[in-house]
N, C-alpha and C positions, 0 to 999 in steps of 0.2 A: 594590597595585603596590609592588615592592621598591625599596630605595634605589638611586639612580643611581650606578653605578660610575664612579669617576674614571678607571680604566684603560680601561673600555669607551668612554668619551667622548674619550679621547686628550688629557687635559689636559697642558699643557706642564709641565716640571719646576718644582717649588715654588721660589719665591723669597721673600726677606724682604719683608714688606709691613706697613705700619703699620696696616692695617685689621683684621688678624687678630691678636689677642693671642697671644704665645708660650704653649705649653701649660704650661710649668713656671714661668711668671712668678709671682713672689711679690708680694703686696701687703699693706698694713697690715691688711686684713680677716682674713688668715690667723692673725694673732697675738692677736686679740681674741676668744678662744673664748667667754667668758661672755656676750658680746653676742648670740651666735647663739640663745640660748634665748628672746630677746625679738624675734627676727626673724620676725614672723608672716607676712610676705609670702612668705617662702621655704617656708612650710608649705602654700601653696596647691597644688592639682593642677597637673600639667605643662601640661595643655591651656589652663588659664586664664593661666598665666605666659607661654606661647607667644603667646597672643592679645595680651597686654600688650606683649611684645617686638615683635610685628608692627606695632604702632602707631609704633614708632621707625624711624629710618633703619637700614640694615644695619650701618653703622659703630657706631652707638650700641648696637645690640643685641649686637654682637660684643664690645664692651667689658665687658659684664656677665659674660663668662666668667671675669673676674679676681676676681669677688666671692667665690666659694667653689666647692667641688666640686659643690654642688647646682646651680649655674648654668652650669657649664663647657660643657655641650653643648646647653643649651636653645636658644640663638640659632640653632643649625643647623637648627631646625625652623620658623623663621618662615615664614608663608605668603604674604608680600608682599615681593618683591624689586624695589625701585625703585632702579635703578642709573644715577645721573647725577652731575654735578659737585658738587651739594649733598650727596649721600650720602657722598662721599669727601673733602669739604672742599677741593675743588680751586678755585682762584681763576682764573676765566676772564674775560678782558676782554670787555666788551660792545661791540656795534656795531663789530667789528673784522673786516676782510677777511682771510681765511686766506692770501691771496696776499702780503700785506704781510710776513709772517714765517713762511714754510713750515716752517723748522726748528723753531720754537717749537711749531707745531701738531702736527708729527710727534712731538715729544717728549711733548706732552700726551696725544696719542692712544695712544702706547705705554704711558704711565703709567696711563691709564684702562683699557686692555685688560688690563694686568697685575693691576690691582686687581679687576676683574670676574672674571678667571680664578681668583684667590685665593678670592674669596667662593664661587663656584660649586663649586670643588674641595672646600671644607670643608662645604658644605651637604649635608644628608642626602638631599635630592631627593624628599621625601615631602610630600604634602598641600599643594602650592603652589597658591595661587589666582590670583596675578598676577605676571607678570614684565614689567618695563619697562626698556628700554635707551634712554637719551636722551643721545646724543653724536654729533658729526659724524664719521662713519666712512665708508669706501668699500670697494671690492672688494679693496683691498690688505690688508684685515683679514678677508677672506672665511673663512679657516680658523678664526679665533676666533669669528666670527659664526655659522658653521655649527655649531660646538660649542655655542654658547649656545642656538641654536634646537633642537638635538637634546636638550639638557638640559631645555628647556621641555616638549618633547613627552614625554620619558621620565618627567618628574615629574608628568604629568597636569594641568598648569596649565590653567585655564579662560580665562585672559586673557593675551595677548601683545601688548605695544606696542613695536614696533621703530621708534624715531624717530631716524633718522640725520641729522637736521638740527640737533640740539642746541637749547639755549635761545636765545631772542632771535633765532631765524631763522638762526643761524650754521650754515654748511654746510661740508663738506669742499671742497678746491680744485675750482673749476668744471670743470677738465679731467680730474678723476679719474673713473674708471669706477665706475658705481653698483653696489651689491651686489645680486646676483641671489638672491632669496629661495628657499630649497630647499623643494620641495613634498613630497618623499618621506616626511617624518616625519609627515604629516597625512593620508595617503591612506586608511589603515584607519579605516573608520567606527566599528567596534566598539571599538577601543582608543583612538581620538582623543577627548580630553576638551575640546579647544579650542572655546570658544563665542564669544569676542570677540577679533578680530584687527585691529590698527591698524598699517599699514605706511607709513612716510614716507621718501622718497628711496631707494626700492628699485626693482628691476626685477621685474615680476610677470608670469607667464605662466599662464593657465588656472587661476588660483587658485580660482575658484568651483567648477569641476568636480572639484577635488581635495579640498578641505576641506569635506566634506559635513556635518559636525556644526556648522558655524558658525551663529550666530544674529545677530551683529553684525560687520560688516566695513567698514573704513574705509581708503581709499587717499588719501594726501596727498603732493603734490609728486613724483609718479611720472611724470617728464617723458618717459620713453621710451614710455609707454602711448599708443597711437594710436587703437585701437578696443577697446571693452570690451563683451563680451557676458556678462551675468549670468544664468546658468542654475543655479538652486539651489532645492532643494525645502524647505529648512528656514530659509532666511534671513528674518530679521524686520526688520533695520535695515541700510541701505546708505548709505554716505557716500563721496562723491568730491569732493576739494578740490584746486584749484590744480595740475592736471595740464596743463601748457602745450601739449603736442603732441596732446592728445585731440581727436578729430574726431567720434566718435559713441559713443553708449551704447545698448545694447539690453538690456531687462530681461525675464526670464522667471522669475518667482519667485512661486509660488502663495501663500506665507504672508507676503510682504513687507508690512509695515505702515507703514514710514517710509522715505522716500528724501530725502537731503540732498545738494545739489550747490552748489559754489562755484567760479566761474571764468568763462571766456569762453563765448560761445554755442556749443553743439554740437548735433548732431542727436540727438534722443532718440526711441526707439521703445519703447512699452510693449507688448511682445508678450503678456505675461500678468502682470497685477498686479491680480487681482480684488478684493483687500481693502485695497489701499493707501489709507490715510486721513489720512496726514500727509505733506506735501510742503514741503521747504525749498529755495528757489532763490535763490542769491546771485550775481547778475551783477556783474562788476567793470569791464567796459569801457563807455565812454560810447556812447549811442545804441543799446544792446542792451536789448531788452525781455524780462524774465523770463517774461512771459505766453506767449511763444512756446515755452516749455519744457513747457507743459501739454498733456495729452492727454485722452482720454475716460476720466476717472477717476470713476466713478459713486459710489464710496464715500468720496470725499475729504471730510474734515470739518475739517481744520486746514491752513491755507496760509500760508507765510511767503515773502515776496518782497522782494528787495533791488533797488532801482532806482538805477543810477549817475547817471542823469539823469531829469528829470521825464517823466511819462507822458501821452500824449495820450488824451483821453476816448474817442475812436473805437476805440482799441485794446482798451479794456475791453469795450465793447459787442459787439465781434466774438466775445467768449468768454463771453457772459453765461450760457449754459446750463451751463457748467462749474461755476459758483459756486452753483448752486441748493441743494446740500445742505450748504454750509459752516456751521460753528458758530463757528469762530475764524479771524480774519485778523490776521497780523502783517506790517506794512509797514516796511521800512528805507529811509529817505530820506537819500541821501548829499549831495544838493544842495538848494538852496532851490527850492521848487516854485511860489511866487508864485501867479499866477492858475490854474495847473494843479492846485492843491490840490483843486479841485472833482472831479477824477478819483476821489479817495477816496470822495466821496459817491456818485458813480455806481457805483463798485465795490460799495458797501454796498447800493445799490438793486438790483444784479444778484444779491445774496446775501441774500434775505429772512429766512433762518433764523439769521444771525449773531448770537451772543450776546456775544462778546468781540472788541473791536478794540484792537490794540496798535500804536503808532507808535514806532519807534526812529529818532530824528532826530540827525544829526551836523552841526549848523550852528554858526554863530558869532553873537555878539551883534548884534542888528539893531535900529535905531531904529524906533519906531512910524511907520507910514505907512498910507495908505488903499489898499485893494486892491479892484479892480473884478472881483469873482468872480461868475460866473453859476452859481448853484447849481441843481440839478435841482428841478423843480416836481412837486407832487402825489406826494410820496413820504414814507412814515412808516416808521421803523425800529422795528417793534413788538417784536422779539425782543432788541434790543440792551440789555444789562444792565450791561456793564462797559467802561470806556474807560481805557486806560493810555497815557501819552505820556512816553517817556524821552528825555533829551538836550534838553529844551526850553530854548530860549535867548531866548524872548520874540518868536518869529517872528510877524508880523502875520497871515500866511496861516493859521497854526495857531490863532491866536485866533479868526479868522473861522470856521474849521472847527468848533471847539468850540462856538461860539455857535449855529451851524447845527444841530449834532447835539443840543444841549440842547433845542432847540425841537422837533425831530422824533423824539425818542426817549422816548415816554411811560413805558416800563418801565425806564428807566435807574436803577441803584441805586448805582453807584460811579464816581467820576472821580478818577484819580490822575495827578498831574503830577510827574515826576522830572527835575530839572535835570542829572543825571548820565547820560551815555550808557552803553549796554551793548554789548558785542561778543559775537558768536556764537563759542563755543569748540568746537563740534562735539558730536555725540551729544545734540542737543536741549538743550544747556547754554549759559547766557549768563553773562558775567562783567561786573560793574559796573566802569566806569572811574572811578577816583578823580581827578576833575578838580581841577587846581590853580588853575584860573581862578576865584577867589572872586568877582571883579567880575561875571563873566558869570552865575554862579549866583545871586548876590544880586539882580542886575537882573531875571533871569527870574522869580525868586520874587515880586519886587515887582510885576511885570506881572500875573502870575496872581492874586495876592491882591487887587490893586486893581480889576481889570476883571471877574473872573469871579463872585465870591460873590453879587452881586445878581442874576445870571442863573440860578443853580443852585437848583432846587426843593428844598424842605425834605426831600423823600424821598430825595435823592441824597447819599451820603456823599462829601465832598470832602476831598482831601488833597494837600498840596504838600510835596515832599521836596527 
């Protein structure tokens, strides 16, 4: 594919910008000719140097053009364009409402758009693997956004992340009209190279029937989306997060392997998902049960559920057949479960093939107290080999659960307790929270190390983090 023409994409007139070094700029490097003989890195092939530059920010890579004529044009071939406030060294205040100072935000948006246009105008537009735009923009910047999307399609990029909510959840003014993502650039299956597409704070219509080459698709904060029907022959991973107006989802994807949903309860219909084996359901509203999101998924092997409130045992038993083939269960507990913690044991009882149990807990320091928990009888977890508990704060119900599982899991090989919680970041990735509450962490470690070692068999590897 040839280089992307600046004229064809309709770039605005060039302006002075501190991101792109002037072509005739002189530096101290140009007068130290004898040193060049010892510059071994410059003798490396272009493809290796471009890979090195691709590990930098665009601004850092562009600065290398001042080193010598050998480096002048190399940065224009970097294959990863991450375009955000950090790339351009912009100082954006955190936790600030755009309505408080709209003039400031408009100025910053204009500055950001100018910088991105400058970068894309100079880039050769060849061999790009990833383009990411992360800044709060709206339909008022549609002409520039359209140009960036066209550049991505013309360059053959395999990944496009269009995140118009910025860092720290900052969004454009609430009353601003959202940007409507153009589909025309990705209709052609033969020429389209796009495999991963993430859209945040956009308007999307019939995206699945247009981008036929997609393998991974993520929608986040697309609040205009009401009903979503996924009909796609090549899709492998689907993610839908925090779409407030969404009512229903219908999935028809023969190759779909993983589906992740976060938000309020919606109607879900699995029209065709014959090989779906990983399901992540993160409910955020109280008294809504993520088990209601399940269907007849016979190939399901890994299940992740987030419970805003504790779960009733009877709700698990109603769905017992669904868990028959599970190998891994991840449970995110946002509140204290107290005596309802026995539901975890009943869930394991309904999933006899489970080998890995993960609990992500988001609680606070709790003093020890007795819990009258009624555990299931006559059950043995013969396949359970690994237990991981993150965010542990010394909860007495979790201590009771661990004691129960240690007695009923003869094949257990590993028990890990981590006092730091983790948050789901999308695309099956978790990020560890660096807790500043040293008192809570130290207390939790003390509880685990004091009460558990004498209960753990010698065959089980025990670790506290």
